[in-house]
C-alpha positions in Angstrom: -24.4 -36.8 2.7 -25.6 -35.5 6.0 -26.4 -31.8 6.5 -23.3 -31.1 8.5 -21.0 -32.6 6.0 -22.8 -30.8 3.2 -22.4 -27.5 5.0 -18.7 -28.3 5.6 -18.0 -28.8 1.9 -19.8 -25.5 1.2 -17.7 -23.7 3.8 -14.3 -24.9 2.3 -14.0 -22.4 -0.5 -14.7 -19.5 1.8 -12.0 -20.3 4.4 -8.5 -19.0 4.2 -5.7 -21.5 4.5 -2.3 -21.8 6.1 1.0 -23.2 4.9 3.7 -24.4 7.3 3.0 -25.2 10.9 -0.6 -26.4 11.7 -3.0 -23.7 12.7 -4.8 -23.4 16.0 -8.4 -24.2 15.4 -11.3 -22.7 17.4 -13.8 -25.5 17.7 -16.6 -23.0 18.5 -15.8 -21.2 15.2 -16.1 -24.5 13.3 -19.4 -25.2 15.0 -20.7 -21.8 14.0 -19.6 -22.2 10.4 -21.1 -25.7 9.8 -23.8 -25.9 12.5 -22.7 -28.8 14.6 -25.3 -28.2 17.2 -28.0 -29.0 14.7 -26.7 -32.5 14.1 -28.6 -35.2 16.1 -29.0 -38.9 16.1 -26.7 -41.9 16.5 -24.3 -40.8 13.7 -23.9 -37.2 15.0 -20.4 -37.7 16.5 -19.1 -39.3 13.3 -20.5 -36.6 11.1 -19.2 -33.9 13.4 -15.7 -35.5 13.3 -15.8 -35.7 9.5 -16.9 -32.1 9.2 -14.1 -31.0 11.5 -11.5 -32.9 9.5 -12.8 -31.3 6.3 -12.4 -27.8 7.8 -9.0 -28.7 9.2 -7.9 -29.8 5.7 -9.1 -26.5 4.4 -7.2 -24.6 7.1 -3.9 -26.3 6.0 -4.4 -25.6 2.2 -2.0 -23.1 0.5 -4.4 -20.2 0.1 -4.6 -19.3 3.8 -0.9 -19.5 4.2 -0.4 -17.1 1.3 -2.8 -14.5 2.8 -1.5 -14.9 6.3 2.2 -14.7 5.3 1.5 -11.7 3.0 -0.1 -9.8 5.9 2.7 -10.8 8.2 5.3 -9.3 5.8 3.3 -6.1 5.4 2.9 -5.6 9.1 6.7 -6.2 9.6 7.3 -3.5 7.0 5.2 -1.1 9.0 6.7 -2.0 12.3 10.3 -1.5 11.0 9.3 2.0 9.7 7.3 3.2 12.7 8.4 5.8 15.2 10.3 8.2 12.9 8.1 11.1 14.0 8.6 13.4 11.0 11.1 14.3 8.3 11.7 16.9 5.6 13.5 16.4 2.3 14.2 18.0 -1.0 13.1 16.5 -4.3 13.7 16.9 -8.0 10.9 15.6 -10.2 11.7 15.0 -13.8 8.9 14.4 -16.3 10.1 12.4 -19.3 7.9 12.1 -22.4 7.7 9.1 -24.7 10.1 10.9 -27.1 12.6 11.6 -24.3 11.9 15.2 -23.6 12.6 16.2 -20.0 11.0 18.8 -17.7 12.5 19.4 -14.3 10.6 20.5 -11.1 11.9 21.2 -7.7 10.0 20.5 -4.5 10.3 20.5 -0.7 8.6 17.7 1.2 7.4 17.3 4.7 6.0 14.2 6.3 4.3 13.9 9.7 3.7 10.5 11.3 0.3 10.2 13.0 -0.4 7.8 15.7 -3.2 5.2 14.9 -3.7 6.7 11.4 -1.9 7.3 8.1 0.9 9.9 7.5 0.3 13.5 6.6 2.4 14.6 3.6 3.1 18.1 2.2 4.8 19.0 -1.0 5.7 22.6 -2.0 6.9 23.5 -5.6 9.8 25.9 -5.8 10.6 25.7 -9.6 10.0 26.2 -12.4 8.2 29.6 -12.3 4.9 28.3 -13.8 4.3 26.0 -10.8 6.2 27.9 -8.1 4.1 28.2 -5.0 1.8 25.2 -5.8 1.3 23.0 -2.8 -0.1 19.5 -2.3 -1.4 18.1 1.0 -2.4 14.6 1.8 -3.9 13.1 5.0 -3.8 9.3 4.6 -6.3 7.4 6.7 -6.5 3.8 7.8 -10.3 3.2 7.9 -11.7 5.9 5.7 -10.9 7.6 2.3 -7.9 9.8 2.2 -8.2 13.6 2.3 -6.1 15.5 -0.3 -5.9 19.1 -1.4 -4.1 21.0 -4.1 -3.3 24.7 -4.2 -2.5 26.3 -7.5 -1.4 30.0 -7.4 -2.8 30.7 -10.9 -6.3 29.8 -9.6 -5.7 31.3 -6.1 -7.8 28.6 -4.5 -7.4 25.3 -2.6 -9.0 22.4 -4.5 -10.1 19.3 -2.7 -9.3 16.1 -4.6 -12.4 13.9 -4.5 -11.8 10.2 -3.8 -13.3 9.3 -7.2 -10.6 11.6 -8.9 -7.5 10.2 -7.1 -6.6 8.1 -10.2 -5.8 11.4 -12.1 -2.1 12.2 -12.7 -0.4 14.5 -10.2 0.9 17.7 -11.8 1.4 16.0 -15.2 3.6 13.2 -13.7 3.1 9.4 -13.9 2.2 9.4 -10.2 -1.5 9.5 -9.5 -2.9 11.2 -6.4 -3.5 7.6 -5.1 0.2 6.9 -5.4 1.1 9.8 -3.1 -0.8 8.5 -0.1 1.2 6.4 2.4 0.5 2.7 1.7 -1.1 1.8 5.0 -1.5 -2.0 5.6 -5.3 -1.8 6.0 -5.7 -0.4 2.6 -5.1 -3.8 1.0 -5.6 -7.5 1.3 -2.5 -9.6 0.7 -1.2 -12.8 -0.8 2.4 -14.1 -0.5 3.4 -15.3 -4.0 6.9 -16.6 -3.2 10.5 -15.5 -3.2 12.3 -13.7 -6.0 14.9 -11.0 -6.7 14.8 -7.3 -7.4 17.7 -4.9 -7.9 20.0 -7.9 -7.1 18.4 -8.4 -3.7 16.6 -11.4 -2.4 13.0 -10.4 -2.1 9.5 -11.6 -0.9 7.0 -11.2 -3.7 3.6 -10.0 -2.5 0.3 -9.5 -4.3 -1.9 -6.9 -2.8 -5.4 -5.9 -3.7 -6.8 -2.4 -2.9 -9.8 -2.3 -0.6 -11.0 1.1 -1.8 -13.6 0.9 -4.5 -12.2 4.2 -6.0 -8.7 2.7 -6.5 -7.4 2.8 -10.0 -5.7 -0.6 -9.6 -7.0 -4.1 -9.6 -3.9 -5.4 -8.0 -0.2 -4.7 -7.3 2.9 -6.9 -7.2 5.4 -5.7 -4.6 9.0 -7.0 -4.2 10.1 -6.6 -0.6 13.8 -6.8 0.5 14.1 -9.8 2.7 16.6 -8.2 5.1 15.5 -4.6 5.3 11.8 -5.1 4.7 11.6 -2.2 2.2 9.8 -2.0 -1.1 12.2 -2.4 -4.0 9.7 -2.6 -6.9 6.0 -2.4 -7.4 4.0 -3.3 -10.5 0.6 -1.7 -10.9 -2.3 -3.3 -12.8 -5.2 -1.2 -13.9 -8.9 -2.1 -13.6 -8.8 -4.0 -16.9 -6.0 -6.2 -15.6 -3.3 -4.6 -17.8 0.2 -4.0 -16.5 0.0 -0.3 -16.2 3.0 1.1 -14.4 6.2 0.0 -12.6 7.8 1.8 -9.7 11.5 1.0 -8.9 13.3 2.5 -5.9 17.1 2.5 -5.4 19.9 4.2 -3.6 18.6 3.5 -0.1 20.3 5.1 2.9 19.6 4.4 6.6 18.8 7.2 8.9 18.8 7.2 12.8 20.2 3.7 12.5 16.8 2.3 11.5 14.8 4.1 8.8 15.5 3.4 5.2 14.8 6.0 2.5 15.3 5.8 -1.3 17.5 8.4 -3.1 15.8 7.6 -6.5 12.4 6.5 -7.6 11.4 5.8 -11.2 7.7 5.4 -12.3 7.3 4.0 -15.8 4.0 4.0 -17.6 3.9 1.0 -19.9 0.8 2.2 -21.8 2.0 5.7 -22.7 5.8 5.2 -22.7 6.2 8.2 -20.3 8.3 8.2 -17.1 8.7 10.2 -14.0 12.0 10.2 -12.0 12.2 11.4 -8.4 15.6 12.3 -6.8 15.5 12.7 -3.1 18.1 14.5 -1.0 18.7 16.3 2.4 16.6 13.9 4.5 16.2 15.4 8.0 14.4 13.5 10.7 12.6 14.7 13.8 12.5 18.4 12.9 10.6 21.2 14.6 7.7 20.8 12.3 4.5 22.7 13.0 1.3 20.7 12.7 -0.4 23.8 11.4 1.5 23.4 8.1 -0.6 20.3 7.5 -3.9 22.2 7.5 -5.6 22.9 4.1 -6.1 26.6 5.1 -2.3 26.9 5.3 -1.6 26.0 1.7 -2.0 29.5 0.4 0.7 30.8 2.7 3.3 28.2 1.8 6.7 29.7 0.7 
């Protein structure tokens, strides 16, 4: 086999692939990948043509379509939910032990949309008394590790959550600090698995892989409503590949004739048997929110 053809075969496994309509192929890209310019002699045209056909075959294989379609769906989800500005909401968090024992906590939540970056989220605990005044702040980023802080009144100090510690449970719940960051598209690579159903709705099934080396997950399966482009269910797999947790969201309502928000979320830990339920209410969009509330130095003063 000639050198060009040999290089073409080696390139095949590294190329993504597309399903559906034929892709547009950049010949200069093909040349750079297999080194057409190095091919000389009377058979050069034939070998270049063969190599191009091999790469075109790779470009139409299912893998590229899966990745391309998965990213397309993720981007549509983001586009459908962009432009809300900010919102506030009330939340009841119920911790449920494996034996069924329940512990209720009440919080207020604020979210600020940030242009060209991830959202800023603030949660303030109002009850019970042992956690009243605790506050959590998260600055999600697109191209760098998230910044997160926790203020505990009993310690009277603001603690920064290190990226390596974001797999820890948040305030005893089945949500980790990682789960509380906004799921920006750039934080994952994607694969479209196929169509399915979740909560009785037709859904796209995506597989996404965290880019961050500190992530506690090896992969996630996400069921996305095909009409509203909202996440209905997510299965989380730990670093050992075990099915770790499942998040289901329900009771969606639409606000400002565009933005969908869940009334209930349930996170089930399959390894411990514990669950955490979130009940959301009083969503209010485009409020007069001060950006100063989203500074770590403000956490001590939250009431």
